[in-house]
Backbone as a ProteinNet text record, in pm:
[ID]
protein_1_A
[PRIMARY]
MRRTWAPRGKTPLLHQIGRRHGKVSAIAALTIPPRRQRVGLYFSLHTGKNITAPRVVSFLRSLRRQLQRTVFIVWDRSLTHRAGTVNRLFVQPDKLQRFFLPPYAPEINPVEMLWSYLKSNPLANYAPSTPQKLSGTTRYHAAKIRHRPGLLRSFLYATPLFLPKIGH
[TERTIARY]
12518.6	12491.1	12528.9	12448.8	12471.7	12444.9	12497.6	12472.7	12325.6	12287.4	12149.2	12150.2	12038.2	12030	11948.4	11967.3	11891.9	11901.3	11808.5	11820.3	11953.4	12008.8	12137.2	12133.8	12236.4	12247.8	12172.4	12099.2	12023.2	12085.4	12147.1	12206.9	12096.9	12099	11996.7	12019.9	11912.6	11920.6	11846.9	11908.3	11843.5	11818.4	11693.5	11659.3	11658.1	11727	11727.2	11743.2	11704	11716.8	11852.4	11935.7	12069.3	12071.7	12182.9	12209.6	12107.1	12046.5	11952.8	12023.4	12011.8	12087	11997.6	11884.7	11800.1	11863.4	11822.4	11880.4	11781.5	11813.8	11737.8	11839	11823.7	11911.1	11837.5	11913.7	11852.9	11921.7	11843.6	11896.6	11825.9	11900.3	11841.2	11904.6	11834.2	11884.5	11844.1	11939.3	11910.4	11905.3	11799.5	11782.7	11788	11842.7	11850.4	11795.1	11686.3	11631.6	11722.2	11703.5	11791.1	11799.7	11691.5	11694.8	11740.1	11768.2	11826	11742.5	11612.6	11530.3	11496.3	11505.3	11462.3	11538.8	11578.5	11643.7	11536.7	11537.3	11440.3	11508.3	11430.4	11479.9	11388.8	11448.6	11379.4	11454.9	11383	11451.2	11364.9	11430.7	11363.2	11433.9	11355.4	11410.1	11369.9	11460.8	11436.9	11470.1	11368.2	11385.2	11430.7	11542.5	11593.5	11654	11682.8	11735	11855.7	11938.9	12050.5	12005.4	12079.2	12055.5	12129.4	12054.1	12110	12091.4	12155.5	12143.1	11996.5	11913.9	11772.7	11700.2	11735.1	11674.1	11722.8	11848.5	11900.6	11827.4	11809.5	11737.7	11595.6	11527.7	11390.8	11386.2	11481	11486.2	11510.4	11604.7	11634.5	11517	11449.1	11330.4	11222.1	11201.9	11102.8	11144.1	11270.4	11321.8	11301.9	11331	11315	11168.6	11076.5	10932.5	10890.1	10941.1	10904.6	10955.6	11078.4	11141.4	11109.9	11084.1	11042.5	11134.3	11261.1	11361	11492.5	11593.5	11723.6	11771.5	11819.3	11866.1	12016.3	12091.5	12234.9	12258	12316.5	12340.6	12487.9	12512.7	12648.9	12649	12727.1	12724.1	12858.7	12862.6	12987.7	13008.4	13116.5	13154.8	13112.9	12999.7	12947.2	12935.7	12957.2	12943.5	12803.8	12703	12566.5	12547.4	12621.3	12609.8	12678.4	12767.3	12841.6	12798.4	12692.2	12644.6	12591.5	12593.3	12547.7	12404.3	12314.7	12174.1	12158.2	12241.4	12237.6	12298.6	12409	12474.6	12380	12291.9	12198.4	12103	12078.2	11991.5	12054.7	12186.5	12257.5	12291.6	12229.8	12254.1	12198.7	12085.5	12026.2	12065.3	12168.4	12216.6	12118.4	12014.3	11916	11822.2	11824.5	11736.7	11812.7	11925.5	12006.4	12154.2	12224.2	12369.5	12429.7	12547.8	12607.6	12752.1	12788.8	12924.6	12961.8	13079.6	13122.7	13208.4	13186	13271.3	13402	13508.2	13632.3	13608.9	13689.3	13670.8	13700.3	13629.7	13650.1	13643.1	13538.5	13525.3	13385.1	13340.5	13204.8	13189.2	13299.6	13290.7	13249.7	13250.2	13203.4	13071	13007.8	12879.5	12768	12687.5	12582.5	12481.5	12454.8	12358.2	12415.4	12546.2	12607.5	12587.3	12586.8	12560.2	12417.4	12324.1	12184.9	12176.7	12238.3	12230.6	12300.3	12410.9	12481.5	12394.2	12325.5	12236	12126.2	12062.4	11954.4	12004.5	12119.9	12172.6	12213.5	12266.7	12318.1	12219.9	12104.7	12007.6	11875.7	11780.1	11652.7	11660.9	11757.9	11766.3	11870.3	11937.6	12036.9	11968.7	12031.4	11982.1	11851.8	11813.8	11692.6	11730.9	11666.5	11696.5	11568.5	11537.2	11412.8	11418.7	11302.2	11297.7	11294.5	11260.5	11257.1	11308.2	11357	11396.6	11278.2	11159.2	11040.6	11016.9	11038.1	11022.8	11130.4	11253.1	11359.9	11324.7	11274.9	11236.5	11126.1	11025.2	10913.7	10957	11040.5	11087.7	11180.9	11266.3	11355.6	11274.4	11175.1	11088.1	11018.6	10970.5	10902.2	10996.1	11116.8	11209.5	11264.5	11290.2	11337.3	11228	11103.8	10992.7	10981	11005.8	11002.2	11114.1	11229	11342.1	11309.4	11225.1	11185	11129.9	11071.7	11008.1	11099.9	11228.7	11326.2	11432.4	11399.5	11491.9	11629.5	11636.1	11766.2	11853.6	11793.7	11868.6	11915	11825.7	11864.4	11981.5	11976.4	12087.1	12216.2	12204.1	12324.5	12398.7	12327.8	12394.8	12480.6	12433.8	12511.5	12630.2	12606.6	12713.1	12820	12787.2	12883.3	12991.2	12973.4	13071.4	13152.4	13274.9	13356.2	13332.3	13212.7	13181.7	13179.3	13171.4	13173.3	13038.9	12940.8	12807.3	12804	12759	12745.3	12627.7	12619.5	12510.5	12376.4	12283.1	12149.4	12058.8	11973.4	11882	11798.7	11767.4	11688.5	11547.4
9738.4	9773.7	9655.8	9634.1	9523.4	9569	9498.1	9533.1	9527.3	9610.9	9611.8	9644.6	9653.4	9687.5	9814.7	9878.9	9998.3	10012.8	10084.2	10108.8	10177.4	10148.5	10205	10357.6	10410.8	10555.5	10611.8	10528	10574.6	10514.8	10595.6	10547.3	10514.6	10391.8	10359.2	10438.5	10485.8	10564.7	10492.1	10488.7	10437.1	10556	10581.6	10695.8	10651.1	10729.3	10700.3	10830.3	10825.7	10942.6	10931.8	11032.7	11029.5	11080.2	11055.7	11104.5	11059.3	10947.8	10893.3	10777.8	10770.4	10670.9	10564.1	10538.1	10431.1	10296.9	10195.3	10063.4	9955.4	9836.6	9717.1	9614	9568	9463	9330.8	9222.8	9091.7	8985.9	8885.8	8766.6	8648.6	8539.8	8426.2	8296.5	8188	8053.7	7961.6	7882	7772.6	7647.8	7570.3	7453.2	7325.1	7222.7	7090.6	6991.5	6922	6824.8	6702.5	6621.6	6505.8	6411.5	6391	6300.2	6369.3	6498.7	6577.8	6580.4	6561.7	6557.9	6696.7	6800.1	6931.8	7040.6	7144.8	7260	7365.7	7427.8	7532.4	7667.7	7771.7	7908.8	7984	8041	8127.5	8258.7	8370.5	8500.2	8604.8	8711.4	8824.3	8951.3	9049.5	9176.8	9286.5	9380.5	9489	9621.2	9698.3	9825.6	9932.5	9998	10107.7	10064.7	9935.8	9886.2	9795.7	9784.5	9691.1	9556.4	9451.4	9321.6	9322.8	9322.7	9327	9190.9	9173.3	9047	9012.7	9106.5	9070.4	9025.3	9081.8	9036.4	8896.5	8866.4	8731.4	8632.6	8668	8581.5	8556.5	8660.2	8647.3	8555.9	8574.7	8492	8345.9	8319.3	8181.5	8115.4	8190.4	8134.1	8099.4	8186.4	8160.6	8039.3	8030.3	7916.7	7787.1	7791.1	7673.4	7629.1	7724.5	7691.1	7628.8	7682	7630.8	7489.2	7462.3	7334.6	7225.5	7262.2	7169.2	7048.7	7069.8	6966.1	7035.5	6959.7	7020.6	7091.2	7211.5	7291.9	7313.9	7281.4	7305.2	7431.3	7530.5	7658.8	7665.6	7692.4	7715.9	7859.7	7944.7	8085.6	8153.6	8280	8354.3	8405	8475.1	8520.8	8665.5	8704.4	8838.5	8861.3	8984.1	9015.6	8982	9002.1	8971.1	8821.5	8738.8	8593.9	8545.2	8628.3	8589.9	8667.2	8744.3	8826.3	8738.8	8792.3	8717.8	8670.1	8754.6	8713.6	8598.9	8596.9	8488.1	8362	8377.3	8262.7	8186.7	8258.5	8192.5	8096	8116.7	8024.5	7887.2	7881.5	7756.9	7678.4	7714.8	7644.5	7501.8	7484.2	7350.8	7296	7210.2	7163.4	7072.6	7025.2	6941.8	7024.5	7157.1	7242.5	7317.7	7375.9	7452.8	7421.4	7397.4	7381.9	7469.9	7522.5	7612.4	7576.1	7613.2	7593.2	7720.1	7770.9	7894.6	7866	7944.8	7942.4	8013.1	7988.9	8062.9	8213.3	8295.2	8440.4	8485.9	8588.8	8651.4	8550.5	8469.2	8367.8	8367.4	8479.2	8480.7	8384.2	8347.2	8257.1	8114.9	8081	7947.5	7954	8069.5	8086.9	8078.7	7971.3	7956.2	8070.9	8131.7	8242.4	8363.8	8382.1	8490.3	8465.6	8338.4	8304.3	8345.1	8325.3	8366.3	8516.3	8594.3	8740.4	8786.3	8724	8758.9	8731.9	8617.9	8584.9	8690.5	8725.6	8824.4	8958.9	9002	9131.7	9133.1	9021.2	9021.4	8968.4	8919.6	8868.4	8944.8	8905.7	8977.4	9124	9160.1	9299.2	9380.9	9319.9	9393.6	9509.4	9623.1	9745.5	9797.3	9746.4	9793.7	9912.4	10024.4	10146.7	10193.4	10135.5	10173.5	10316.5	10376.6	10514.9	10521.1	10410.6	10409	10273.9	10269.5	10141.2	10044.1	10096.2	10010.6	9937.1	10006.6	9941.8	9835.2	9865.5	9766.2	9643.8	9666.7	9556.3	9471.8	9535.6	9462.9	9381	9439.1	9368.7	9253.4	9276.9	9170.6	9056.7	9090.6	8988.2	8905.4	8970.6	8902.1	8801.8	8846.5	8759.3	8648	8677.8	8573.6	8469.1	8511.6	8416.5	8327.9	8382.6	8301	8196.2	8233.1	8140.2	8019.2	8038.3	7926.7	7808.5	7836.3	7732.3	7681.6	7709.4	7663.5	7578.6	7450.7	7366.6	7351.5	7346.5	7334.5	7456.2	7574.1	7696.4	7700.4	7662.6	7659.7	7563.9	7447.8	7351.7	7410.2	7487.5	7543.7	7636.8	7705.1	7791.4	7708.2	7589.1	7499.3	7441.2	7398	7335.4	7435.2	7563.7	7665.9	7689	7632.6	7648.5	7520.3	7530.9	7410.7	7343.1	7360.3	7297.3	7145.7	7080.8	6934.7	6870.2	6946.1	6890.5	6793.2	6669.1	6577.4	6618.4	6560	6592.1	6564.3	6652.9	6641.3	6575.3	6488	6416.6	6509.3	6465.9	6549.1	6509.1
9572.8	9436.2	9347	9249.4	9158.5	9016	8919.7	8780.5	8748.3	8655.5	8609.2	8460.7	8401.9	8260.8	8244.9	8132.1	8095.9	7944.7	7884.7	7741	7710.1	7593.6	7553.6	7565.1	7631.6	7647.3	7766.4	7839.3	7956.5	8082.5	8163.4	8287.6	8387.4	8444.2	8543.5	8672.7	8731	8854.2	8965.9	9082.2	9202.4	9293.3	9322.5	9407.2	9552.2	9634.8	9777	9853.2	9977.2	10062.8	10132	10118.9	10177.1	10319.2	10384.2	10519	10622	10597.8	10695.6	10765.2	10894.6	10968.9	11031.4	10970.4	11020.8	10990.3	11062.8	11040.4	11076.3	11030.6	11065.9	11112.5	11235.1	11288.5	11280	11267	11246.8	11331.4	11368	11433.8	11367.7	11343	11273	11320	11292.9	11321.1	11207	11162.3	11070.2	11156.7	11144.5	11230.6	11149.3	11213.2	11152	11254.4	11223	11318.3	11329.7	11435.2	11456.2	11336.3	11266.1	11150.6	11023.3	11033.5	10924.8	10797.2	10809	10688.2	10634.5	10717.2	10672.1	10745.8	10675.6	10737.4	10759.1	10877.2	10908.3	10921.5	10910.1	10925.6	11021.3	11123.7	11219.2	11222.2	11220.3	11220.5	11288.2	11329.8	11391.9	11345.9	11301	11255.3	11352.8	11375.2	11470.1	11402.4	11372.9	11303.8	11401.4	11368.8	11450.3	11582.7	11599.2	11726.8	11702.9	11804.6	11801.7	11856.4	11821.9	11882.8	12016.3	12123.8	12258.1	12324.9	12438.8	12512	12542.5	12589.2	12612.2	12484.8	12370.4	12244.4	12207.6	12235.1	12211.3	12301.9	12428.3	12522.4	12473.1	12431.9	12381.1	12258.5	12167	12046.7	12082.9	12172.6	12212.1	12283.5	12366.9	12434.5	12333.1	12237.9	12133.4	12050.1	12016.1	11939.6	12017.2	12144.2	12229.8	12235.1	12246.4	12247.8	12115.7	12005.5	11873.4	11851.7	11894.4	11863.4	11965.2	12088.7	12194.4	12212	12201.8	12231.7	12259.2	12294.5	12319.1	12192.5	12210.4	12097.9	12114.9	12010.8	12007.7	11925.3	11987.2	11922.2	11881.9	11754.4	11705.5	11655.6	11721.3	11684.6	11703.1	11659.5	11668.6	11811	11831.2	11964.9	11992	11940.1	11965.6	12116.8	12159.4	12302.4	12353.7	12268.4	12313.8	12335.4	12264.4	12281	12408.5	12464	12583.1	12706.7	12695.7	12807.5	12920.5	13041.6	13159.8	13148.9	13097.3	13085	12986.1	12883.5	12785.9	12847.6	12920	12984	13075.8	13143.1	13236.3	13166.1	13038.7	12964.8	12946.6	12954.3	12926.6	13053.4	13164.3	13290.9	13283.8	13219.2	13203.3	13066.6	13060.5	12930.4	12857.2	12923.6	12853.6	12767.2	12781.5	12702.4	12592.7	12629.6	12534.5	12556.8	12449.4	12455.6	12347.5	12373.4	12275.1	12244.2	12123.5	12074.8	11999.4	12028.7	11964.7	11841.6	11738.6	11620.9	11656	11580.7	11606.6	11587.9	11656.2	11640.5	11497.7	11454.9	11324.2	11209.9	11208.8	11104.3	11044.6	10986.7	10930.1	10813.4	10749.3	10634.2	10671.9	10800.7	10840.4	10916.6	10915.1	10982.1	10876.9	10878.1	10776.7	10774.3	10889.5	10892.1	10818.5	10822	10743.9	10594.3	10555	10414.4	10376.3	10468.1	10446.4	10424.6	10514.4	10501.1	10373.1	10340.3	10217.3	10095.1	10094.8	9983.4	9971.3	10082.2	10077.7	10023.4	10070.9	10028.5	9881.8	9832.9	9696.6	9592.4	9634.1	9537.8	9545	9630.5	9623	9665.4	9749.7	9794.9	9718.1	9620.5	9542	9469.2	9470.3	9406.2	9466.9	9580.8	9648	9735.5	9715.3	9790	9859.4	9974.9	10042.9	10096.3	10107.3	10156.1	10308.8	10374	10520.8	10572	10695.8	10754.3	10764.4	10782.6	10790.7	10659.1	10548	10416.4	10397	10440.5	10432.2	10516.3	10636.5	10724.4	10662.1	10608.2	10547.4	10426.7	10342.3	10223.6	10262.9	10359.9	10408.1	10468.9	10549	10610.6	10501.5	10399.8	10289.6	10221.5	10185.6	10113.7	10203.2	10330.4	10422.1	10442.1	10450.7	10465.9	10342	10224.4	10101.8	10102	10155.8	10160.8	10248.8	10349	10436.1	10357.1	10242	10160.9	10049.4	10061.2	9961.8	10031.7	10059.1	10136.9	10073.4	9942.2	9876.4	9902	9900.2	9926	10071.5	10163.8	10305.4	10327.1	10264	10275.9	10219.2	10111.6	10049	10144.2	10234.2	10331	10425.4	10458.7	10544.8	10468.9	10346	10266.7	10224.3	10223.8	10181.6	10287.4	10405	10511.9	10526.8	10572	10591.1	10726.7	10781.8	10909.9	10895.9	11007.6	11013	10984.7	10937.5	10917.2	10799.9	10822.5	10709.8	10622.2	10504	10411	10478.1	10453.8	10511.6	10409.4	10457.1	10365.3	10281.1	10163.3	10069.9	10081
[MASK]
++++++++++++++++++++++++++++++++++++++++++++++++++++++++++++++++++++++++++++++++++++++++++++++++++++++++++++++++++++++++++++++++++++++++++++++++++++++++++++++++++++++++

């Protein structure tokens, strides 16, 4: 919930359906090419489903196909990130390499900055009637962010990671 405006004396109302337990799970990657000229965003949304190890594997394989070079993954210590099926992807270090963030440190995870931005800006005060509507609206706004390189860079700079400044 975020502040909004309304005519004086008229309380703004957000209509939503209560007691519904639908959800949208998300997985995303911010990418930086070797020459650091551009930050990329790749994401996948799953309506009514959890992010499981097979979904992580599918996402990483898709990411690898898109990028077509060695991919260095920096991520949190989620159980799905440490699952056996996911571990098998990292057997060939020339294709995928991974580095774990410290436990319980979302403040240094740039992708958490992305989700926080979406929730507190374009999706603030948005009360969808179905998880499908939430997924569609989230997909729309995340896709728009792909074309905002300065904003994508800000998610990286907002963390105290060791990443040097990326070229503009």
